[in-house]
BABA-651735 format. One line per field, with one value per residue (C-alpha): x negated, y, z negated; residue in three letters. Coordinates in steps of 0.02 Angstrom, whole numbers, plus 50000, padded with zeros to 5 digits. Layout:
<pts>
X: (X_...)
Y: (Y_...)
Z: (Z_...)
residu: (ALA_...)
</pts>
This chain:
<pts>
X: (50522_50607_50598_50786_50803_50667_50758_50919_50838_50757_50920_51010_50874_50896_51084_51057_50964_51116_51041_51167_51143_51083_50951_50880_50714_50659_50596_50530_50389_50214_50258_50103_50080_50081_50239_50390_50570_50636_50789_50688_50611_50468_50411_50273_50304_50123_49946_49883_49739_49630_49625_49525_49642_49601_49610_49448_49541_49562_49746_49825_49999_50119_50298_50379_50555_50650_50798_50901_50966_51066_51241_51180_51069_50880_50786_50611_50503_50329_50237_50050_49930_49787_49625_49670_49494_49454_49628_49576_49722_49704_49864_50021_50194_50332_50470_50501_50346_50416_50590_50530_50447_50604_50737_50884_51000_51169_51098_51075_50944_50832_50745_50893_50928_51110_51168_51141_51063_50906_50787_50610_50468_50344_50170_50027_49879_49735_49553_49398_49315_49164_49260_49237_49398_49461_49484_49657_49779_49925_50072_50132_50314_50383_50574_50731_50864_51042_51132_51293_51443_51511_51683_51822_51838_51992_52001_52048_51887_51757_51601_51448_51344_51179_51022_50932_50795_50619_50518_50341_50276_50137_50163_50050_49890_49907_49756_49687_49661_49523_49490_49571_49518_49418_49493_49482_49621_49767_49778_49665_49677_49721_49873_49941_50054_50053_50242_50309_50135_50067_50078_50181_50319_50385_50417_50552_50422_50363_50542_50592_50601_50695_50780_50752_50796_50819_50651_50597_50466_50379_50308_50298_50204_50065_50155_50134_50244_50127_50200_50099_50115_50085_49986_50140_50153_50310_50355_50475_50468_50637_50799_50785_50877_50754_50602_50503_50515_50390_50219_50143_50278_50184_50016_49909_49906_49741_49700_49626_49520_49470_49600_49729_49903_50032_50191_50264_50430_50462_50610_50710_50785_50726_50839_50902_50799_50887_50991_50975_51059_51232_51204_51040_51009_50868_50803_50784_50728_50544_50584_50451_50305_50141_50073_49887_49804_49646_49582_49572_49761_49791_49903_49911_50084_50125_50308_50427_50329_50398_50491_50381_50222_50163_50002_49967_50051_50049_49883_49781_49616_49600_49454_49445_49499_49592_49755_49905_50048_50121_50203_50391_50559_50630_50715_50788_50713_50770_50602_50462_50323_50204_50247_50090_50047_49947_50036_49997_50095_50148_50329_50371_50511_50448_50281_50203_50105_49917_49808_49689_49568_49514_49330_49341_49459_49463_49592_49674_49784_49950_50129_50217_50395_50441_50619_50583_50502_50668_50768_50654_50566_50386_50311_50199_50031_49920_49757_49651_49741_49645_49545_49376_49293_49349_49261_49339_49492_49681_49776_49905_50086_50111_49925_49880_49733_49624_49560_49403)
Y: (47634_47700_47889_47908_47813_47918_48078_48010_47965_48135_48220_48125_48176_48359_48346_48272_48431_48532_48609_48662_48591_48760_48765_48594_48597_48468_48359_48222_48329_48308_48269_48280_48193_48361_48424_48441_48475_48612_48725_48868_48977_49092_49238_49356_49535_49589_49535_49589_49711_49696_49848_49872_49931_50032_49866_49812_49678_49654_49653_49570_49646_49582_49524_49362_49358_49205_49129_48982_48890_48765_48785_48735_48825_48820_48836_48908_48819_48878_48979_48961_49061_48962_49002_48942_48875_48786_48756_48832_48902_49092_49128_49046_49115_49021_49049_49228_49290_49226_49293_49472_49467_49410_49523_49425_49510_49521_49562_49389_49374_49231_49103_49021_49071_49040_48943_49037_49177_49278_49389_49453_49385_49520_49448_49520_49403_49465_49416_49461_49624_49535_49389_49338_49385_49243_49275_49197_49132_49010_48997_48833_48822_48699_48701_48605_48588_48555_48415_48455_48433_48256_48217_48212_48042_47934_47927_48056_48155_48199_48094_48171_48274_48202_48277_48409_48354_48411_48476_48546_48628_48745_48889_48934_49036_49224_49329_49451_49625_49753_49832_49992_50161_50275_50450_50605_50646_50752_50852_50931_50937_50820_50727_50668_50515_50387_50360_50212_50146_49975_49828_49712_49705_49791_49976_50076_50113_49934_49873_49999_49877_49972_49889_50015_49979_49795_49772_49776_49903_49932_50105_50140_49982_50085_50251_50359_50498_50617_50717_50811_50806_50957_50955_50884_50738_50814_50865_51003_51159_51246_51200_51039_51114_51257_51224_51350_51231_51117_51199_51102_51160_51254_51168_51157_50994_50947_50844_50678_50658_50738_50713_50781_50838_50733_50778_50919_50980_51146_51253_51119_51190_51155_51038_51069_50962_50839_50752_50683_50785_50725_50762_50666_50574_50459_50590_50727_50614_50665_50850_50970_50861_50836_50682_50675_50547_50503_50376_50187_50170_50256_50405_50505_50563_50708_50739_50856_51018_51191_51271_51394_51326_51208_51284_51173_51129_50979_50969_51058_50980_50974_50943_50849_50964_51086_51152_51082_51156_51174_51045_51065_50980_50968_50815_50668_50707_50748_50806_50912_50795_50748_50586_50519_50363_50298_50206_50119_50237_50421_50389_50388_50265_50153_50105_49994_50052_50027_50027_50167_50208_50378_50427_50466_50498_50477_50367_50449_50302_50232_50285_50146_50200_50318_50354_50506_50593_50609_50662_50802_50706_50665_50500_50384_50349_50199_50295_50138_50066_50089_50229_50298_50342_50256_50257_50196_50125_50142_50214_50087_50111_50238_50270_50446_50515_50669_50724_50831)
Z: (51855_52012_52030_52031_51867_51785_51837_51764_51597_51578_51625_51489_51365_51414_51393_51220_51173_51224_51380_51511_51687_51749_51613_51652_51745_51873_51733_51845_51917_51848_51667_51558_51389_51297_51384_51270_51319_51205_51214_51138_51272_51217_51326_51266_51323_51347_51309_51137_51119_50964_50850_50690_50552_50397_50302_50388_50485_50671_50718_50869_50876_51010_51033_51092_51162_51100_51194_51131_51285_51183_51108_50935_50809_50812_50649_50658_50529_50574_50707_50726_50834_50909_50998_51172_51203_51039_50970_50803_50702_50688_50593_50524_50485_50394_50265_50209_50299_50463_50427_50404_50576_50666_50743_50812_50935_50851_50680_50605_50469_50418_50529_50617_50797_50838_50989_51153_51049_51075_50980_50961_50856_50806_50793_50690_50692_50583_50599_50500_50550_50621_50697_50878_50968_51079_51264_51256_51125_51119_51001_50926_50869_50743_50757_50711_50846_50789_50879_50970_50855_50869_50934_50805_50722_50722_50532_50402_50423_50553_50557_50474_50596_50651_50572_50674_50790_50746_50894_50902_51061_51113_51233_51376_51358_51333_51381_51253_51323_51295_51126_51064_51135_51018_51005_50896_50770_50833_50670_50538_50350_50208_50139_50307_50290_50432_50435_50533_50567_50611_50587_50474_50424_50581_50555_50644_50778_50800_50809_50943_51088_51222_51372_51513_51695_51657_51574_51392_51337_51170_51194_51007_50957_50875_50854_50698_50631_50539_50394_50264_50075_49965_49802_49713_49835_49913_50090_50042_49936_49952_50041_50142_50290_50313_50422_50320_50171_50259_50240_50385_50508_50644_50619_50775_50874_50958_51110_51056_51213_51377_51510_51631_51582_51675_51582_51477_51410_51323_51274_51183_51024_50848_50749_50573_50452_50339_50472_50647_50786_50834_51018_51039_51202_51254_51374_51243_51101_51112_51108_51170_51218_51309_51397_51441_51553_51455_51581_51606_51612_51444_51410_51247_51195_51076_51031_50935_50962_50928_51074_51166_51087_51226_51291_51441_51605_51721_51812_51678_51625_51435_51319_51155_51015_51127_51053_51148_51046_50872_50759_50762_50741_50918_50992_50897_50727_50550_50480_50555_50609_50748_50836_50918_51015_51163_51304_51468_51580_51588_51539_51352_51394_51533_51456_51324_51173_51168_51012_50968_50828_50763_50760_50575_50430_50242_50158_50008_49958_50015_49981_49885_49931_50074_50016_49904_50053_50142_49988_49929_49791_49752_49807_49710_49790_49757_49766_49779_49930_50093_50010_50064_50229_50388_50556_50719_50632_50644_50494_50435_50383_50243_50223_50164_50263_50277_50448_50466)
residu: (UNK_UNK_UNK_UNK_UNK_UNK_UNK_UNK_UNK_UNK_UNK_UNK_UNK_UNK_UNK_UNK_UNK_UNK_UNK_UNK_UNK_UNK_UNK_UNK_UNK_UNK_UNK_UNK_UNK_UNK_UNK_UNK_UNK_UNK_UNK_UNK_UNK_UNK_UNK_UNK_UNK_UNK_UNK_UNK_UNK_UNK_UNK_UNK_UNK_UNK_UNK_UNK_UNK_UNK_UNK_UNK_UNK_UNK_UNK_UNK_UNK_UNK_UNK_UNK_UNK_UNK_UNK_UNK_UNK_UNK_UNK_UNK_UNK_UNK_UNK_UNK_UNK_UNK_UNK_UNK_UNK_UNK_UNK_UNK_UNK_UNK_UNK_UNK_UNK_UNK_UNK_UNK_UNK_UNK_UNK_UNK_UNK_UNK_UNK_UNK_UNK_UNK_UNK_UNK_UNK_UNK_UNK_UNK_UNK_UNK_UNK_UNK_UNK_UNK_UNK_UNK_UNK_UNK_UNK_UNK_UNK_UNK_UNK_UNK_UNK_UNK_UNK_UNK_UNK_UNK_UNK_UNK_UNK_UNK_UNK_UNK_UNK_UNK_UNK_UNK_UNK_UNK_UNK_UNK_UNK_UNK_UNK_UNK_UNK_UNK_UNK_UNK_UNK_UNK_UNK_UNK_UNK_UNK_UNK_UNK_UNK_UNK_UNK_UNK_UNK_UNK_UNK_UNK_UNK_UNK_UNK_UNK_UNK_UNK_UNK_UNK_UNK_UNK_UNK_UNK_UNK_UNK_UNK_UNK_UNK_UNK_UNK_UNK_UNK_UNK_UNK_UNK_UNK_UNK_UNK_UNK_UNK_UNK_UNK_UNK_UNK_UNK_UNK_UNK_UNK_UNK_UNK_UNK_UNK_UNK_UNK_UNK_UNK_UNK_UNK_UNK_UNK_UNK_UNK_UNK_UNK_UNK_UNK_UNK_UNK_UNK_UNK_UNK_UNK_UNK_UNK_UNK_UNK_UNK_UNK_UNK_UNK_UNK_UNK_UNK_UNK_UNK_UNK_UNK_UNK_UNK_UNK_UNK_UNK_UNK_UNK_UNK_UNK_UNK_UNK_UNK_UNK_UNK_UNK_UNK_UNK_UNK_UNK_UNK_UNK_UNK_UNK_UNK_UNK_UNK_UNK_UNK_UNK_UNK_UNK_UNK_UNK_UNK_UNK_UNK_UNK_UNK_UNK_UNK_UNK_UNK_UNK_UNK_UNK_UNK_UNK_UNK_UNK_UNK_UNK_UNK_UNK_UNK_UNK_UNK_UNK_UNK_UNK_UNK_UNK_UNK_UNK_UNK_UNK_UNK_UNK_UNK_UNK_UNK_UNK_UNK_UNK_UNK_UNK_UNK_UNK_UNK_UNK_UNK_UNK_UNK_UNK_UNK_UNK_UNK_UNK_UNK_UNK_UNK_UNK_UNK_UNK_UNK_UNK_UNK_UNK_UNK_UNK_UNK_UNK_UNK_UNK_UNK_UNK_UNK_UNK_UNK_UNK_UNK_UNK_UNK_UNK_UNK_UNK_UNK_UNK_UNK_UNK_UNK_UNK_UNK_UNK_UNK_UNK_UNK_UNK_UNK_UNK_UNK_UNK_UNK_UNK_UNK_UNK_UNK_UNK_UNK_UNK_UNK_UNK_UNK_UNK_UNK_UNK_UNK_UNK_UNK_UNK_UNK_UNK_UNK_UNK_UNK_UNK_UNK_UNK_UNK_UNK_UNK)
</pts>
């Protein structure tokens, strides 16, 4: 077949999928048997790093940006994660399980990406504790692509639309990064709840994908908001709006590793508990804070400290267990807590979250419903869930833990 005719045929095929001329690649170049033309573009944000959760499973948590380059809808039927070397299927998402991991821009729910739409797919691939972690992974997508609406018929009604086209394609290899860093706990005592923790379904931290300076960052991928229950499984004793009603308000916050202080903020006012501040901005959201370079491209971040309590300054060398400040309610917060995470840069905004595990903690169960925490009520705890001693593991969402 002449080259020009082959280009024309492939161009017609691309147009049939609904791709605009600008979206059409040079389809004649080096077509391989496994290559598939698809209007769904998939772009992983970062490489996943394996982390051992308190459920005794290795988690690969990462995100994939989805872009529909066609005018019609795309239905996502199934997404599989493969070992890039062997092709073995490591995980599968479909149906309701897939829907809860999707966040479409524009607020649509379900598994259908509208024409010219975009969104984010939050991946959480779990492996056995003793499994061999692949050096790279690939994602296989099984989708339905709606045909462009047909021209209006000459009769009394429009012709029936053509059925959607089924397409299966596999994305390129994605390298798997190094394992999670092992650090000491940032707090002491019992009954700490890992609010907004990892991994699925996406919590308010995991879903905080921020577009900063034209790029998307997921700094809070593994972030935890630590709040402490009393002996009645409540946060509050007294008026919700008074900080003194929270017994853990003012607890000491400890450095999780040796390192060098590279960022601080102090002097920001305490907020009134029970509601978010009306004047919050992105730049004051973390409140009084400390950032410590703990080495190998990792930075520990501690937020919402009490004003005047920060005990270190930029350039200080800190040791594991050193007091950095006191737990407060400064910044964009409605409840006293410690926000903690590890990131790949010194900026709480322009960075990506990295996994970490604590040297040791004891699981005391798992909160079954967070809502009573924020309304002054007692929560119900499943005392068997994730219970017992944990070594070099990450507390998971709503787990209740005790730190030595």
